[in-house]
C-alpha positions in Angstrom: -41.0 -42.4 -10.2 -40.1 -38.9 -11.5 -38.7 -38.7 -15.0 -35.1 -37.5 -14.9 -33.9 -34.8 -17.2 -30.3 -33.8 -18.0 -29.8 -30.2 -19.2 -26.5 -29.8 -21.1 -26.2 -26.0 -21.2 -23.2 -23.7 -20.6 -25.3 -20.7 -19.5 -25.8 -21.1 -15.8 -28.7 -18.6 -15.7 -30.7 -20.4 -18.4 -29.9 -23.7 -16.7 -31.3 -22.5 -13.4 -34.4 -21.0 -15.1 -35.1 -24.4 -16.8 -34.3 -26.4 -13.6 -36.7 -24.3 -11.6 -39.6 -24.6 -14.1 -39.1 -28.3 -14.6 -38.9 -29.0 -10.9 -42.2 -27.3 -10.4 -43.6 -29.6 -13.1 -42.4 -32.5 -10.9 -39.4 -33.6 -13.0 -36.1 -34.6 -11.5 -33.3 -32.4 -13.0 -29.6 -33.2 -12.9 -26.9 -30.8 -11.8 -25.4 -28.0 -14.0 -23.7 -29.7 -16.9 -21.8 -27.3 -19.4 -19.7 -29.7 -21.5 -19.9 -33.0 -23.3 -17.3 -34.6 -21.0 -19.4 -33.7 -17.9 -22.6 -34.9 -19.7 -21.1 -38.4 -20.3 -20.1 -38.5 -16.7 -23.6 -37.6 -15.6 -25.2 -40.2 -17.9 -23.0 -42.9 -16.6 -23.9 -41.9 -13.0 -27.7 -41.6 -13.5 -29.2 -42.3 -16.9 -31.7 -39.5 -17.9 -35.0 -40.1 -19.6 -34.5 -37.0 -21.8 -31.7 -34.6 -22.5 -32.1 -30.9 -23.3 -29.1 -30.1 -25.3 -27.4 -26.8 -26.3 -25.1 -26.9 -29.3 -22.5 -24.3 -28.1 -20.9 -25.9 -25.0 -17.6 -25.6 -23.1 -14.7 -27.5 -24.5 -13.9 -28.7 -28.1 -16.9 -30.9 -28.5 -20.2 -29.5 -29.4 -23.8 -30.5 -28.7 -23.9 -32.0 -32.2 -21.1 -34.4 -31.1 -23.1 -35.3 -28.0 -26.3 -35.6 -30.0 -24.7 -38.3 -32.2 -23.6 -40.2 -29.1 -27.0 -40.0 -27.5 -28.6 -41.3 -30.7 -26.1 -44.1 -31.6 -24.5 -45.1 -28.4 -26.8 -44.3 -25.5 -30.2 -44.4 -27.2 -31.5 -41.5 -25.1 -34.0 -39.1 -26.6 -33.0 -35.4 -26.8 -34.2 -32.0 -27.8 -31.8 -29.3 -29.0 -32.3 -26.0 -27.2 -29.9 -23.6 -28.9 -29.3 -20.0 -30.1 -28.3 -21.2 -33.6 -31.0 -20.4 -36.1 -29.1 -20.9 -39.3 -29.9 -23.6 -41.8 -26.5 -25.2 -41.8 -26.6 -26.0 -38.1 -30.2 -27.1 -38.3 -29.5 -29.7 -41.1 -26.4 -31.0 -39.2 -28.7 -31.5 -36.2 -31.2 -33.5 -38.3 -28.4 -36.0 -39.0 -28.2 -36.8 -35.3 -31.9 -38.0 -35.0 -33.0 -35.5 -32.4 -36.6 -35.3 -31.2 -37.0 -31.6 -31.7 -35.0 -28.4 -32.4 -35.9 -25.3 -30.3 -34.4 -21.9 -30.9 -34.0 -20.2 -27.5 -33.6 -16.6 -28.8 -36.7 -16.3 -31.0 -37.5 -13.8 -29.5 -36.9 -15.7 -26.2 -37.4 -19.2 -25.0 -41.0 -20.1 -24.4 -40.8 -22.4 -21.3 -44.4 -23.5 -21.5 -44.0 -24.6 -25.1 -40.8 -26.4 -24.3 -42.4 -28.3 -21.4 -45.2 -29.5 -23.8 -42.5 -30.7 -26.2 -40.8 -32.5 -23.3 -44.1 -34.1 -22.2 -44.8 -35.2 -25.8 -41.4 -36.8 -26.2 -41.5 -38.6 -22.8 -45.0 -39.9 -23.5 -43.9 -41.2 -26.9 -40.9 -43.1 -25.4 -42.6 -44.3 -22.3 -43.6 -47.7 -23.7 -40.4 -48.4 -25.6 -37.9 -47.2 -23.2 -34.3 -48.4 -23.7 -33.0 -50.8 -21.0 -30.6 -49.6 -18.4 -27.0 -50.0 -19.3 -25.6 -53.3 -18.1 -22.4 -53.8 -16.0 -21.1 -56.7 -18.2 -22.0 -59.7 -20.3 -22.4 -63.5 -20.0 -19.4 -65.2 -21.7 -19.7 -68.7 -23.1 -17.0 -71.1 -22.0 -17.2 -72.8 -25.4 -19.3 -73.0 -28.5 -23.0 -73.5 -28.0 -23.2 -76.8 -29.7 -20.3 -78.1 -27.5 -21.9 -76.7 -24.4 -25.1 -78.7 -25.1 -23.1 -81.9 -24.7 -21.5 -80.9 -21.4 -22.5 -82.3 -18.0 -25.6 -80.4 -16.8 -23.9 -79.5 -13.5 -21.0 -77.7 -15.2 -21.0 -73.9 -15.5 -21.2 -72.9 -19.2 -21.8 -69.2 -19.0 -19.8 -66.8 -16.8 -20.6 -63.2 -15.9 -17.8 -60.8 -16.9 -17.8 -57.1 -16.1 -17.0 -54.7 -18.9 -14.2 -53.1 -16.8 -12.4 -56.5 -16.8 -12.5 -57.0 -20.6 -9.5 -55.9 -22.7 -10.9 -56.6 -26.2 -13.3 -58.4 -28.4 -12.1 -60.1 -31.6 -13.0 -62.4 -34.5 -9.3 -63.4 -35.0 -8.2 -67.0 -34.5 -7.4 -68.0 -30.9 -5.1 -70.4 -29.2 -7.0 -73.4 -27.9 -6.2 -75.6 -24.9 -3.6 -77.5 -27.0 -1.9 -74.2 -27.8 -2.9 -74.5 -31.4 -4.4 -71.7 -33.5 -8.1 -72.3 -34.1 -10.3 -70.3 -36.5 -13.6 -69.1 -35.1 -16.8 -70.7 -36.3 -19.3 -68.5 -38.2 -21.1 -65.8 -36.2 -18.8 -66.2 -33.1 -16.3 -63.9 -31.5 -14.1 -64.2 -28.4 -12.9 -61.8 -25.8 -10.0 -61.6 -23.3 -10.0 -60.4 -19.8 -7.3 -58.7 -17.7 -6.6 -62.1 -16.1 -5.9 -63.6 -19.6 -9.1 -65.7 -19.5 -11.1 -65.8 -22.7 -14.8 -66.5 -23.5 -17.0 -66.7 -26.5 -20.0 -64.8 -27.7 -22.4 -65.8 -30.5 -22.7 -62.4 -32.3 -20.9 -60.1 -34.7 -18.6 -57.2 -33.8 -21.1 -54.8 -35.6 -24.0 -55.9 -33.5 -22.0 -56.1 -30.3 -20.6 -52.5 -30.5 -24.2 -51.1 -30.5 -24.6 -52.2 -26.8 -21.1 -51.6 -25.4 -20.2 -48.7 -23.1 -18.6 -45.7 -24.7 -15.0 -46.6 -23.7 -15.1 -49.6 -26.1 -14.2 -48.6 -29.7 -13.9 -50.5 -33.0 -10.3 -50.0 -34.3 -10.3 -52.4 -37.4 -12.3 -55.1 -39.0 -11.2 -57.6 -36.3 -11.1 -55.8 -33.0 -13.0 -53.7 -30.5 -10.8 -52.6 -27.6 -11.3 -51.1 -24.1 -9.9 -47.6 -23.7 -10.6 -47.3 -20.0 -7.6 -45.9 -18.0 -6.9 -49.2 -16.1 -6.3 -51.0 -19.5 -5.0 -48.3 -21.9 -1.2 -47.8 -22.0 -1.2 -45.3 -24.9 -1.0 -44.6 -28.6 2.0 -45.5 -30.8 2.8 -43.3 -33.8 -0.9 -42.5 -34.3 -1.5 -45.9 -36.0 -1.4 -48.3 -33.0 -2.8 -48.6 -29.5 -1.3 -50.4 -26.5 -3.7 -52.2 -24.3 -2.1 -53.9 -21.3 1.2 -54.2 -23.3 -0.5 -55.7 -26.3 -0.3 -53.7 -29.6 -3.4 -53.2 -31.9 -3.4 -51.6 -35.3 -5.9 -48.8 -36.0 -7.1 -49.0 -39.6 -7.7 -45.7 -41.4 -11.5 -46.2 -41.6 -11.7 -46.1 -37.8 -9.0 -43.5 -37.0 -11.4 -40.5 -36.8 -13.7 -42.2 -34.3 -10.8 -43.6 -32.3 -9.4 -40.0 -32.1 -12.8 -38.7 -30.9 -12.9 -41.3 -28.1 -9.3 -40.6 -27.0 -10.0 -36.8 -27.1 -13.0 -37.3 -24.9 -11.3 -39.5 -22.3 -7.8 -38.0 -22.3 -7.8 -34.6 -24.0 
């Protein structure tokens, strides 16, 4: 199978030059992608094996913003291909864990050298490739130790699509007797749009590493789903409304929440 490359570049001429050369080298190359917003859409449509990333892009978000997402959220290797040759931008780029930093105007982009860098990165990542993003998770119908005592014919794990999940939380929940119950250690629960709830044996910190980009941590107790079918809006800058339920945004998380809202809704 051909390795798939996404070029995030706002200069159509340079994109076409790179696309032509990479196609001749038998790579699959995605369509012209000049902004962070379009890049996320392309990643969600067809996950690339490598991203060639300019820093100056269309829109408010820069390649540095996308680089951070590629590293922390999507775990996709990327190479900066940029006109910026100043130390300040270079060191900012280092903080996003890129594979390489190529200046395309020094004096001009050496395509042969870039292709060798691409081959090196792809070869390095071939044996420890990140898994394809999943469509959902398996939710426990109860705690693991309780499940072990259930009848063997009873369903104990249920597949739940990410799009159906409203939030994940470590807050107490209302049990079948409508009494508030505190979660056991290392458990969290989540609620769906149908008001069903399920358990997971993990922490919010570990869980958020594997969730799609429309899930965001808003405080010490909640991760919420900002997808349009669930998100009703923001209230006075300090609260979110998810399917008519209000959630408080703590100051520690406001910046990241703002970035996600800007990305999805402008």
